[in-house]
BATOR-809077 format. One record per residue (C-alpha): x, y, z; residue in one letter. Coordinates in steps of 0.5 Angstrom, whole numbers, plus 500, padded with zeros to 3 digits. Each point is the difference from the previous one (the first is absolute). Layout:
% residues N
XYZa ...
This chain:
% residues 459
500500500m 502507501k 504497506k 505500495l 501507499l 497501507l 507496502l 504502494v 497507497l 498502507s 508500501c 501502493v 495504497l 500504506a 507501499l 499506495s 498506502l 495504495a 504506498a 503504494c 495498495s 503503494g 503496494g 507497501t 506498495d 501494503t 499494495d 495495503v 501495494t 506496501g 503502494g 494498496v 498504494e 493503500i 496499493k 493501499k 497493500v 493502498s 495506498d 494497504m 495505503k 497499506g 499502508t 502495505v 498501507r 506497505v 499499508a 507499503l 500498507a 506504503g 504502494w 504506501q 498505494l 505506501d 507500501n 503500507g 505498505i 501493503n 500501507a 504494502q 506501495t 500507498g 500499493n 495503495p 494496497t 496501494i 493500500g 495496496l 498507496n 507501498d 501493498y 494500495l 502506497e 507497498q 497494498t 493498499f 497507497n 506499495k 498493498m 492501500y 499508499p 493499499n 498496506i 498505506k 501497507l 496502506d 504498506l 497499507y 505499506q 497497506i 503499506p 501493502w 495501507e 494502495n 502495494v 495495501k 494504501a 501505495k 502495495q 494496501s 496506499a 503502494m 499493497l 493500502l 498507497s 504498494g 505506501d 507496499v 503496494d 507498503v 502499507l 506499504y 498496507t 501495505g 500493498g 494498505a 496506498f 501498492a 498492502s 494502503q 498505495w 501495495y 495495504q 495506500d 500500492g 503507500l 506499496l 502498493r 503493498d 507502496l 501494496d 497502494d 504506500l 506496501i 499495495k 499506495e 506504501d 506497497a 504506504s 498497507f 504495502d 497497507p 507495500g 504506503i 496500507y 502495505l 496494499e 498499507g 497506501i 497501493m 497493500n 499498507n 498506504s 493502502y 502507499s 500499492t 496494499k 493497500s 499496506p 500494496d 506502497g 497500493t 500508498k 505505501q 497507502f 506503503g 507502498i 505500506p 504506501v 503500507a 502495505l 500500508g 507498502r 500495506r 506496501m 504497506t 506505501i 505498506y 506505503d 506496499k 504504505k 495498505l 501493498f 507500500e 500504507d 496493503w 504495496g 494498496v 501497493e 496504495p 493499497l 499495494s 498503494a 494497501k 499500507a 494496503d 496502506p 504495504a 507503498e 497507502i 497498506l 506496503e 505506498k 496505503a 500497506k 507500501k 500507499m 495503504t 503503507g 507504501k 504500495n 507497502p 504505496k 496507502t 496498506g 494503497e 493497499d 499496494n 494497497y 500494496g 494501495l 495505498y 494501496w 494504500s 495497505g 494504498n 501499492s 494502496l 501494495n 503495505g 506499495s 504496505t 495496502f 499498492v 507499499a 500495506l 494496497t 503499494l 507498504a 496495504f 495498495g 494502503a 495502495k 495503504g 494499495a 499497493e 495502495g 500507495t 498507502l 495499494k 496496504d 502502507v 494497504k 502493498s 507501503i 502494504k 504503506w 506496503h 502505506l 501495506n 504495497t 507498503p 504504494e 496506502m 502499508a 507500498k 499507497v 497502506m 505497505e 506503496w 497507501l 499498507k 507499501e 503506495a 495505504a 505499506k 506502496l 498507497a 500507503p 494501504p 497506495g 500494494f 493499502v 498507498n 505500494a 505504504q 507498503g 504500493a 501507499e 508499500n 500493496f 504501493g 504506504l 506500504e 497500507r 496494498n 498495506n 496494496i 503494497a 495498495i 494504497a 495496496l 496503494d 505506500s 501505494t 507502501g 498507499g 504504506s 506497498t 499502492m 498507502n 506500505e 505498494y 497504495i 500506505s 507499502n 503494496k 501496506n 502494498k 501497506d 493499502l 499497493l 504495502d 498499507r 493499498f 499494496e 493497497p 498493499v 494497497m 493500504n 498494504m 496496495g 503493497p 502504494k 502506504g 493503498e 496504504g 494505500w 501504494v 496507500a 499502493v 497506497d 497500493p 497505495f 493498498i 494502495m 493502502a 495496497k 496506497n 507503498a 497506495k 506499495d 503493500v 505500495k 503507503a 500497507s 503494498w 506504497e 500504507v 500494504l 506497496k 504506500f 499500508l 502493501t 506500495s 507499501p 502508499m 495502505t 502494505q 507503500r 497507501y 497498506m 506496503y 505506498d 495505504n 496496505f 504494501a 494495498l 502493499t 498498492p 496494498t 505499494l 504493499k 506505497n 500506504a 507502498d 499507503f 500498507v 507502503s 505495501p 501502507e 492499501d 500493503k 494501503y 496501494v 503494497k 499495505k 492503500a 500498493l 503493501e 494499505i 495503496a 502495494a 498494504v 494503503g 493498500h 493502503s 497495505e 493501504l 504502506m 500507496d 497507501e 496499494a 496495504n 495504504p 500495506f 507500501y 501508500m 494501505s 501494505d 506496499i 505506500v 497503506p 500494504a 507498498v 502507502n 497499507g 503493501f 507503499i 498506504s 498495506k 506496498a 505506501a 498501507t 500492502g 493499500n 499497493a 493496499p 500493500d 501499493i 496494498q 494503503k 502507497f 500496493l 493496501d 497507502d 503503493l 497494496q 493500503q 500508499r 502499492a 495494499e 495505503k 502505496w 500496493s 493497502a 497507501n 502502493l 494501495k 
């Protein structure tokens, strides 16, 4: 969902301060020569969640940023001089309500939004399938996108996986990152390239307490204990083979729930033990403010982004921190975890479908993704993102994780998962952190009963 960009964009797009909206001589094309593509005429209404329209300054690095208006002036307006774009920028906090209203009233053609919103609108019949447009357009190559998110994400594909309704343009970054310095201080072997939950828990326990070299308090582990999408929980269900549910979002009423299985009990047992190893503030997504920086006191961070370290590198060229904080894959069997995907989508009743497709295609193109990476550090969705900085090992690792990603029913696109499972798991974690974890089997049995009752009450 937009937790992708409430997780990445909240700390990336928000990095830009609106300022000096005048033009710039800075090239945004990556050296591509811009030529006219078409004389097609039309007007396309585009609703953008969180995009920066004006030029500004990155608050974390101090570097200038080029707003979308300037980028379009240098590129799209020259390629399609007769297509007029009406842009509507919407803060993430108001995106679902505002974009829903625009879709229902027929006031928008193309949207950039959170993946869970897109999935819901598709199921509500508000979005257009793109398969015919893709098939008829020889210039569009769907093969350039990471297959795991292009073809296996609820954010871009219909619930039964047969229809393409979205094109992915931005990813959330969620990987395991560890502090090599703390590992050395404690004499612990580095994490494996695909560290599983057992290895992470074992090593985190060894590094919780007084650092033997510095005497400072260290915590072995960190993750967001109140995550809106339960991303760490999702990775654990993959790692322990705890499916949680079987069926399809196309027929939610017929989902078969498996929330009280032995595999799910292992997930909850891991969370119970791990909660003892994190700083107290983790239950409110606090306590890791220094992770990725010099004063860090956390050995391993789950579902981390590397953003703080990269910002420090960009600002001060501090390669020591870049070498110190090492990313590895997520906790799933292939190193996968939950991958947030934000797509571009088209309204069911778009007024000018052909012009809208040209706009959607341009805004998901490699050139636009390069622009968004260079200015706002958004993670691209391309198999060959050759514009990513050689030093940016965090985005590269995120792309590796996304390449093996896939959607399961333990996903924010599942309404019961978001309304009941995530809050219940977060509540369990909060109690476990104080040593008062509920009885796991009873907790899971209750959750199973709630799920079955929810399904039975659906029309």
